[in-house]
N, C-alpha and C positions, 0 to 999 in steps of 0.2 A: 504494500500500500504506500503510495508516494507521500512524502511529508507534507503537512498542511502549510500553506503560505500564511504568514502573518498579514492581517489586513492592513492596507495603507490608511494612514490617518487622513481624514477628509477635513476640509475647512469647517470649523465649528465643532469638530469632535473633541472629546475630553482630552485626547493626547495633544492636539493643537493648543488647547487652552493651557495645559500644563507647561508646554514649551514656551508659549508667549509669556505666561506668568513668570517663568524662570528668567527670561530675558529682561523683563521689567525689574525683577528683584536684583539682577546683576547691575543694571544701570543705577539703581538706588544705592547699592552697596559700594559702587565706585564712581561717585559723582565727579571726581577730578578728571575723569576721562571725558566728560561730556559737558561740563559747565564751569566757566571761569567767573570770578566775581566781577561786578561792575567796579570801575576804578577811574580816577582822574588825578592829574598832577597839577598842583597850584603853588603859587607864592603865598607868603603869609597874608598879605593884604587881601588877596583873592579868597583865601580860606576864611578870613574874618568876615568878609561880605557874605560868604556862603552860610556860615554858622548863625548869622543874624536871621536867616530864613529857614534853615534846616538844622535840626539838632543832631549832634553826634551822641552815640551811646558811650564812647570812650575815646580819649586822646592817648595815643601810644607814643611815648618818647623813647627813641632808640639810644642805646649807649654808644659811647665813642672812645672809650679808653679809661684807665683807672683814674679815680678822683685824686685831687691833690690834698684834700683834707676831708674830714667827715661830713662837711657841709658845703664844700665847693668842688667843682669839677673844672674841666678845661673850658676856655672861652667859647670854642665853637659848639661844645655840648651845652653850655649855659644858654647860648642863643636858641637851641632847640627847646630848652625849658622855658625861656622867655616867650617863645611863640606859643607853646602849650598854655601858658598862663593867659596870654592875650585871647586865645580861643575860648578858654574857660570863662574868663571875665565877660566876654561878649555874649556867650550863650545864655538864653533865657532858662532853658531846662539844663541844669548843670550836669555835664558828663563826668565820669570818672577820669582821672589821669593815671595811666598805667606806665610807670617807669620800668624799663627792662634792662637786663644784663647783669650778670655777676662780675664779669671782667673780660679780659682779652688774653689771647695766647701770646701776644706780642710785647707785653710789658708786665713787670712784676705787680702783684697785688699790694695795694696800700693796706697796712695793718694798723689797728687801733693800739692804744697803750697796753691793753690786756692781751694782745696777740691775735685777736680775731680780725677777719678781713672786713674792709670797708667796701661793700659792693657798689658798682657804678650806679645801680638803680636806687639804692638807699641814699647815696650822696645827692643824686638828682632830686629825690623826694625832699630831703632836708633843705636844699636850695629853694625849692618851691614853697615849703612851709615858711621859711624865713622871709619870703616875699608875699605872704598873705594868702596863699592857697589853703583852704580848710583841710585839716588833717584827715577828715573822713572822706575827702574827695580823692585821696591818693591810694594807689595800690602798687606793689612792687613785684617784679619777677626776678628771682635770684638763682636761676639754674643755668642760664645760657652764657656762652663764651664767644659767640659769633652771630652774624645776622641770621643765618639759617636757624640756629637755636633760638634767637630772639623771637622769630615768627612761630616756630613749632611750639615752644613752651608758653608763649602768650596765648596761642589758641587752645592748647590742650589743658593748661592750668587755669585759664581765666575766661576768655571770651566765649568759648563753647559752654562752659559751666554757668557763667553769669547771664548768658543770652544777649551779649553785646554784639550787634550785627553791623551798625554804622560806625565805622572807625576812621579817625584822622590819625595818620602815621607821620610823625615829624622826624626829619633827619636833615643832615647837611646836604648842600647841593652836589658835592662830589660823591656822595654815597647814595643818592636817591634813586638812580636808575636800577642799580643792583637790588636795592631794598624793594623797589616796586616789583621787579621780576620774582623775587623770593616770596613776598607776601601774596602776590597773585597766584603763585604756584601752591602755597601751603593753605591759603584761605579760600580754596575753591568752594563753590556752592553759594549759599544764600547770604553773601556778605557784600556790603557797599564800602569800598575803600577810597579814601581821599588822602593823597600823599602831599605833604606840605614840606617844601624845601626852604632851608635857612642858609644864610651866608657862612662861609668857612673862615671866620675871623681868627687871627692869631697864628696862621700857618704861613710859612714862606712859600714863594712861588715854586721853589725847588721841591719842597715837600708835597705841595698840591699836585705838581706835574707827575711826580713819582706815584702818588696815590691814585691819580686818575688813570695812569697806565695800568696799575694793578687792578683797579675796578673794572676796566674794560676786559682784561683777561678773565677775571673772576665771573663777570657777567656771562661770558660764553660758556663757562663751566656750569653755571646755574641753569642755563637753558637746556643743557644736556641732561642734568640731573632731574629737571622737571619732567622730561619725557620718560626717563628710566624709572622714576619713583613717583607715580601720579597721585597716590592716596596717602592718607595719614599712616596707615599700616605700613605701606611701602617706605615712607619717609622714616618711620620709627626703625625699620630694619636697616636702612642706610645709616642712620645716626649711630645705632648700637653695634653695627658690624663693620663699618667702613670709615666713619668720621673720626679723625684723630682726637677730637675733644670730648667725645661721648662714648667711645668704644672701650670696654674694660681693659682688654689686654694692651691696647695702644696707650692708654693712660698709665698702666702699670709699668710699661717699658719706655715711657716717653723720654726723649732727649730734647734739646733745644730746637725750636723751629727756625730754620735758616733760609727758607725759600722766599725771602722778601728783600727788596731793595732797601738798604739802610736809610736812603733818603726819604722813604715813605714812613719810617718809624715814628716821627713826631705826630703824624696824623692818627696814630694809635695810642698816643700818650706815653710813648717810650722816652728814655732820657733825651733831653734836648727839646721836648715838646713844649707847646705854649703853656704859660702859667696865668692864672687869674690875677687881678690886682691884689695887693697885700691886704687891703682893707676889705671888710665884708659888708 
């Protein structure tokens, strides 16, 4: 007796419905493959005009290097903080200000008198408190050591949990294009991102030129990573198995990072970088 053939699935049959449902579930599970956030890039004055009409849920201030004291950071990072305060003061519905970054791989960590580290984000928060921002408006992220980590841990530790979807992301003009590419990659889905660029005060032309060259090279790398690691789960795998700053065995065996032009180091707050005025 010849074997019976399996019936073909017809349109509308239960098998077709199951296959279609599976495809829909796959799309929902991997939104980064199908949907980018809405985003725009503005100067500070343009962002202030925008916030007068449309509220942000949170203002994200990116780190830029180790602070020089517990309550002061580098001049170009303080310009980011100043822009965040200006947006906060202008907004009718007050957003949170999320200061991000623990430190950088390119400069030593500042230590308090008791030996504990002073995080970039906590120094930025202290700077804002000293300039009148309410304490309960401030949130800090203290896990990340680079811009990819800034974005990933901001999303997984804060914005996804708190439900903040309309974000203003503030950074320096030399850093904004790569930051934009990273946040658009990691903040896929139902997010509205406004990138606010501030001037890079306190850096020499040589340091800025070297940093911009490095940013251009790093931007090309980010675009490749965004294709290879499209979802949060993929990005987590990349961070914990390949990234020098978040992979256990790489951290355990870490040596000094040498793949950087010394001329660019001041833009990371390394020795010779810009200092704030001595008065607070």
